[in-house]
C-alpha positions in Angstrom: -64.2 -54.8 0.1 -63.9 -55.6 3.8 -62.1 -53.0 5.9 -59.5 -55.6 7.1 -58.7 -56.6 3.5 -58.4 -53.0 2.4 -56.0 -52.3 5.3 -53.9 -55.4 4.5 -53.7 -54.4 0.9 -52.8 -50.8 1.8 -50.1 -52.1 4.2 -48.6 -54.3 1.5 -48.6 -51.3 -0.9 -46.8 -49.1 1.6 -44.3 -51.8 2.4 -43.6 -52.2 -1.3 -43.2 -48.5 -1.7 -40.9 -48.3 1.2 -38.7 -51.0 -0.2 -38.6 -49.3 -3.6 -37.5 -46.0 -1.9 -35.1 -47.6 0.5 -32.0 -47.0 -1.6 -32.9 -43.3 -2.0 -33.6 -43.0 1.7 -30.3 -44.7 2.5 -28.6 -42.3 0.1 -30.0 -39.3 1.9 -28.8 -40.7 5.3 -25.3 -41.3 4.0 -22.6 -39.3 5.8 -19.9 -37.5 3.9 -16.5 -36.6 5.3 -14.7 -34.0 3.2 -11.4 -32.0 3.4 -11.1 -28.4 2.4 -7.7 -26.7 1.9 -7.2 -23.0 1.7 -4.5 -20.6 0.4 -4.7 -18.6 3.7 -2.4 -18.8 6.8 -3.8 -20.4 10.0 -6.1 -18.0 11.9 -6.0 -15.5 9.1 -8.8 -13.1 10.1 -12.0 -13.1 8.0 -10.4 -15.1 5.2 -9.7 -18.3 7.1 -12.4 -17.4 9.7 -15.0 -17.3 6.9 -14.1 -20.8 5.7 -14.4 -22.2 9.2 -17.7 -20.4 9.6 -18.9 -22.0 6.3 -17.8 -25.5 7.5 -19.5 -25.1 10.9 -22.8 -24.0 9.3 -22.8 -26.9 6.9 -22.2 -29.4 9.7 -25.0 -27.9 11.8 -27.6 -27.6 9.1 -26.9 -31.0 7.6 -27.2 -32.7 11.0 -23.7 -34.0 10.6 -24.4 -35.6 7.2 -21.7 -33.4 5.6 -18.7 -32.7 7.8 -15.9 -30.6 6.3 -12.4 -30.5 7.9 -10.6 -27.3 7.1 -6.9 -27.0 6.6 -5.1 -23.7 6.3 -2.4 -23.2 3.7 0.6 -25.4 4.5 -1.1 -27.6 7.0 -1.9 -30.3 4.4 -0.6 -29.0 1.2 1.3 -25.8 0.1 -1.1 -22.8 -0.2 -0.7 -22.4 -3.9 -1.3 -26.0 -4.7 -5.0 -25.7 -3.7 -6.2 -25.6 -7.3 -4.3 -28.8 -8.3 -5.3 -30.7 -5.1 -9.0 -30.2 -5.7 -8.7 -30.7 -9.5 -7.0 -34.0 -9.0 -9.5 -35.1 -6.3 -6.9 -35.3 -3.5 -9.3 -33.2 -1.5 -12.9 -32.4 -2.1 -12.8 -28.6 -1.6 -10.6 -25.6 -1.8 -10.8 -21.8 -1.0 -8.6 -19.0 -2.4 -8.8 -16.4 -5.2 -9.1 -17.3 -8.9 -6.4 -14.9 -10.0 -3.8 -17.1 -8.2 -4.3 -19.5 -11.1 -3.6 -16.9 -13.8 -0.5 -18.9 -14.9 -2.8 -21.9 -15.8 -5.9 -20.0 -16.8 -5.3 -16.3 -17.6 -9.1 -15.8 -17.9 -9.5 -16.8 -14.2 -8.4 -13.3 -13.2 -11.8 -11.9 -14.1 -13.5 -13.9 -11.5 -11.5 -12.2 -8.7 -10.8 -8.6 -9.7 -9.9 -6.4 -12.7 -8.3 -3.0 -12.3 -10.9 -0.3 -12.6 -13.5 -3.1 -12.9 -16.6 -4.1 -10.9 -16.9 -3.5 -7.2 -18.3 -6.2 -4.8 -21.9 -5.3 -5.6 -21.1 -5.4 -9.3 -19.3 -8.7 -9.1 -22.2 -10.3 -7.2 -24.6 -8.9 -9.9 -22.5 -10.3 -12.7 -21.9 -13.7 -11.1 -25.3 -14.4 -9.7 -27.6 -12.7 -12.2 -25.5 -11.7 -15.2 -24.2 -15.0 -16.5 -20.8 -14.7 -14.9 -21.1 -17.8 -12.7 -22.1 -20.0 -15.6 -19.2 -18.7 -17.6 -16.8 -19.3 -14.6 -18.1 -22.9 -14.4 -17.5 -23.4 -18.1 -13.9 -22.1 -17.7 -13.2 -24.5 -14.8 -15.0 -27.5 -16.2 -11.9 -28.9 -18.0 -10.2 -28.9 -14.6 -13.0 -30.9 -13.0 -13.9 -28.0 -10.7 -17.2 -26.5 -9.7 -16.7 -22.9 -8.5 -18.8 -20.7 -6.2 -18.3 -17.1 -5.0 -17.5 -17.2 -1.3 -16.2 -13.9 0.1 -15.2 -10.4 -1.0 -12.9 -7.9 0.5 -14.7 -4.9 -0.9 -12.7 -2.1 -2.5 -9.1 -2.4 -1.3 -6.7 0.4 -0.4 -4.3 1.6 -3.1 -1.2 0.8 -1.0 1.5 2.0 1.4 4.3 4.3 0.1 7.4 5.5 1.7 7.1 8.8 -0.1 4.3 10.9 -1.4 2.9 10.5 -4.9 2.3 13.8 -6.6 2.5 12.7 -10.3 3.1 9.8 -12.5 6.8 10.6 -12.4 6.9 9.8 -8.7 5.9 6.2 -9.5 8.7 5.6 -12.0 11.5 3.4 -10.6 9.6 2.3 -7.5 9.7 -1.3 -6.4 6.2 -2.3 -5.3 4.7 -5.5 -4.1 1.6 -5.9 -6.3 0.3 -9.1 -8.0 -1.9 -9.9 -10.9 -3.2 -7.6 -13.6 -2.6 -4.7 -11.3 1.1 -5.5 -11.4 1.1 -5.7 -15.2 -0.6 -2.3 -15.4 1.6 -0.5 -13.0 4.7 -1.9 -14.8 3.6 0.1 -17.8 3.8 3.2 -15.6 7.5 2.5 -14.8 7.0 0.6 -11.5 8.9 -2.6 -10.9 6.2 -5.0 -9.6 7.5 -7.5 -7.0 5.7 -10.7 -5.9 6.0 -11.4 -2.1 4.1 -13.6 0.3 2.2 -11.8 3.0 4.6 -12.8 5.7 7.5 -11.2 3.8 5.9 -7.8 3.1 6.6 -5.9 6.3 10.3 -6.8 6.5 10.8 -5.9 2.8 9.1 -2.6 3.2 10.9 -1.7 6.5 14.3 -2.6 5.0 13.7 -0.7 1.8 13.8 -3.8 -0.4 10.5 -2.5 -1.7 9.3 1.1 -1.8 5.6 0.4 -1.6 3.1 -2.4 -1.2 -0.6 -3.1 -1.4 -2.1 -5.7 0.9 -5.8 -5.8 1.7 -7.4 -3.0 3.6 -7.1 -1.1 6.9 -8.0 -4.1 9.2 -5.4 -6.5 7.8 -2.8 -3.8 7.1 -3.0 -2.6 10.7 -2.5 -6.2 12.0 0.5 -6.5 9.7 2.0 -3.3 11.1 2.6 -1.7 7.8 2.1 1.8 9.3 5.5 1.3 11.0 7.3 0.8 7.7 5.6 3.4 5.5 4.0 6.7 6.3 1.6 7.3 3.3 -1.5 5.3 2.8 -3.1 5.8 -0.6 -6.6 5.2 -2.0 -8.6 4.1 -3.9 -7.7 0.5 -4.6 -7.9 0.9 -8.4 -6.2 -2.5 -8.9 -8.7 -4.6 -6.9 -12.1 -2.8 -6.6 -14.1 -5.8 -5.4 -12.0 -9.0 -5.2 -14.2 -12.1 -5.1 -12.9 -15.2 -3.2 -13.7 -18.6 -4.5 -14.9 -22.0 -3.2 -14.1 -24.8 -5.6 -15.4 -28.4 -5.3 -14.1 -31.4 -7.1 -16.7 -32.4 -9.8 -16.9 -36.1 -8.9 -17.4 -35.3 -5.2 -20.0 -32.7 -6.1 -21.9 -35.1 -8.3 -21.9 -37.7 -5.5 -23.7 -35.4 -3.1 -27.5 -35.7 -2.7 -29.4 -32.8 -4.2 -30.4 -31.4 -0.8 -26.7 -31.2 0.3 -25.7 -29.6 -3.0 -28.3 -26.9 -2.3 -27.0 -26.6 1.3 -23.4 -26.0 0.0 -24.6 -23.6 -2.7 -26.7 -21.5 -0.3 -24.2 -21.6 2.6 -21.5 -20.4 0.2 -23.7 -17.5 -0.8 -24.5 -16.6 2.8 -20.7 -16.8 3.6 -20.1 -14.5 0.7 -22.3 -11.9 2.4 -20.9 -12.6 5.8 -17.3 -12.1 4.8 -18.0 -8.8 2.9 -19.9 -7.5 5.9 -17.0 -8.3 8.2 -14.5 -6.5 5.9 -16.7 -3.4 5.8 -17.2 -3.2 9.5 -13.6 -4.1 10.5 -12.0 -1.7 8.0 -14.0 1.2 9.3 -12.7 0.7 12.8 -9.1 0.0 11.8 -8.9 3.1 9.5 -9.9 5.3 12.5 -7.1 3.7 14.6 -4.5 4.2 11.8 -5.4 7.9 11.5 -6.0 8.8 15.1 -3.6 6.6 17.0 -0.8 6.1 14.6 -1.1 9.4 12.6 -1.0 7.7 9.2 -1.2 10.1 6.3 -4.1 8.9 4.2 -3.8 10.3 0.7 -5.9 10.0 -2.5 -4.0 9.3 -5.7 -3.8 12.3 -7.9 -6.3 12.4 -10.8 -3.4 12.4 -13.3 -2.1 9.2 -11.9 -5.5 7.4 -11.8 -6.3 8.6 -15.4 -2.9 7.2 -16.6 -3.4 3.9 -14.8 -6.9 3.5 -16.2 -5.6 4.1 -19.7 -2.8 1.6 -19.2 -5.4 -0.9 -17.9 -7.2 -0.8 -21.2 -4.0 -1.4 -23.0 -3.0 -4.3 -20.8 -6.4 -6.0 -21.1 -6.3 -5.7 -24.9 -2.8 -7.2 -25.0 -3.7 -10.1 -22.8 -6.9 -10.7 -24.9 -4.8 -10.9 -28.1 -2.7 -13.7 -26.6 -5.5 -15.9 -25.3 -8.9 -16.7 -26.9 -10.6 -17.7 -23.6 -9.3 -14.5 -22.0 -10.8 -12.5 -24.8 -14.2 -14.3 -24.5 -14.5 -13.7 -20.7 -13.2 -10.1 -21.1 -15.9 -9.3 -23.6 -18.6 -10.8 -21.4 -17.3 -8.9 -18.4 -16.8 -5.7 -20.2 -20.4 -5.8 -21.6 -21.9 -6.4 -18.2 -19.7 -3.7 -16.6 -20.9 -1.1 -19.2 -24.5 -1.9 -18.3 -23.8 -1.9 -14.6 -22.1 1.5 -14.8 -25.0 3.0 -16.7 -27.3 2.0 -13.8 -24.9 2.8 -11.0 -24.3 6.3 -12.4 -27.9 7.2 -11.7 -28.2 5.1 -8.5 -25.2 4.5 -6.2 -22.9 7.2 -7.7 -25.7 9.8 -7.9 -26.7 9.1 -4.3 -23.1 9.4 -3.1 -22.7 12.7 -4.8 -26.0 14.0 -3.5 -25.2 13.0 0.0 -21.8 14.7 -0.1 -23.1 18.0 -1.5 
């Protein structure tokens, strides 16, 4: 075959191949403009900041092929309508915490936090490597949502109290702002759980409408000024030992993304999960020192009697909730099985190291 003939044939083949792949190439060049709504107030440190960080990274790494416009709670829709807005496809993405949707899906609470449950390290292990994420996606599938872990506060504080807690008796009759499963557990101890939005907490505590409140941790509690309304700051945060935050994507929008952009979203959500937890750990350390040294906050550990009682009541609460809902039971059993394995390992790893270091 003459060289010119070969080159002509090769050129024709390449042209044919290019035409055949043109639709795929055009698809990869397609630009997507998405909206993301959150449950957080505007400029809410770390929470809202983390979502903006995620959107910026996506835009940069995709070369502008996927641009995500972020709206804080109330800017486009009310904060607690995030789930419905993404489920219905009104927007493509949402960010919040799965336990906000407990009224619709009681089992969703496991994907945020369970009293005396997994910490942030344990939650990541369960979700990424222990089958938890697959189960989460199965739970959300009927609602046309694809969830991803994206953020974690780490172990929270136990809360602010206007009086010291020496025993279980000191809890009885108190009015405390505390949501979710933690609220159901502490109600069994004689506390009256109250649901309040973040912006209402300080005023309620200062005026004595409530006697105690949990919020997040030292960094956010300092910013909210809770030290001015209550003197005693208790730990550990038994009710939320490792609250995972969620990114949810509308299923049809997700399916329309090219595979490379799907991978970009998935991996950037994972990176943001780490970024947010790291921010909480660093900022809480600084804020706790300020609360103790500048504002003379009395940091107290819950008495063992109180923690033991709350742990026992947690078991009762989970069993009661599982008896009412088959899906809750299924997720509970999966979570509990993984937690038992995780605790067996952490007893001779993380826990053993902490005890050795402190001797």
